[in-house]
N, C-alpha and C positions, 0 to 999 in steps of 0.2 A: 306892120306899117308898110305902106307901099313905097318902093324906091322913088317913085315920082314925087311923092309928098316930101321926102327928105331932100330931094333935089330942089324943090321950091323953097324949103327952109334955108338951105345953103346959099341959094342965089338971092335970097332976100325978097322973093316975090310973095311969100306968105309967111305968117308967123305961126309957130306951133301953139296948140292949146296947152294948158297946164298939164293935162293928162298925157299929151304927146311928149312933152319935155321930160316928164317923170318916167315914161316908158323907155325913152331913148337913154336916159341916164342909167336906168336899171339895166338895160341891155348892154350898155357900154361899161358898166361898173364904175361910173364916175358920178359926181354930184350934179344936181341940176344947176347949181351955182357955176360949176365949171363949164357946163354947156352954154350958159348964158353969158359967160365971160366976166363974171364978177370976181373981184380980187379977194373978197372975204366970204366965208361960208356962213350960212345961217343955220340955226338949230331949231328943232321943233319946240323945245322946251329947255329951261335952265338945266345946266349940268349934264346935258346929253352926252358931252364928250367924255364924261366919267364912266359911261356904260361900256361894256364889252360889245364887240360887233354882234355877238350872239344875242345879247339882250336887246340891242337896237333892232335887229331883224325880228325878234319876237314881238316887240312893240309895234313895228311896222306891219306885221301880219295881223295884229289885232285891229289896227287902224284900217287896213285894207278890208278886213271882214266887216267892220262896222259900216264902212262906206258902201260895200256891196249889199248889205242888208237894207240900206236906205234907197237903193235904186229899184 
């Protein structure tokens, strides 16, 4: 992502797309909720918090693969 795009987001001149929020969150190792300033986190599905980080990453990789196959 271009630094100028991030500067626009920070200054409020533009709003990032969902994909950009997700990419930034992944790069910064925070949740998208954190970047968006929400007080509560959301989960993709029930009981997600019961999974290990390794299992969540595994599932996220499956989702990323499925999305990539659709493009």
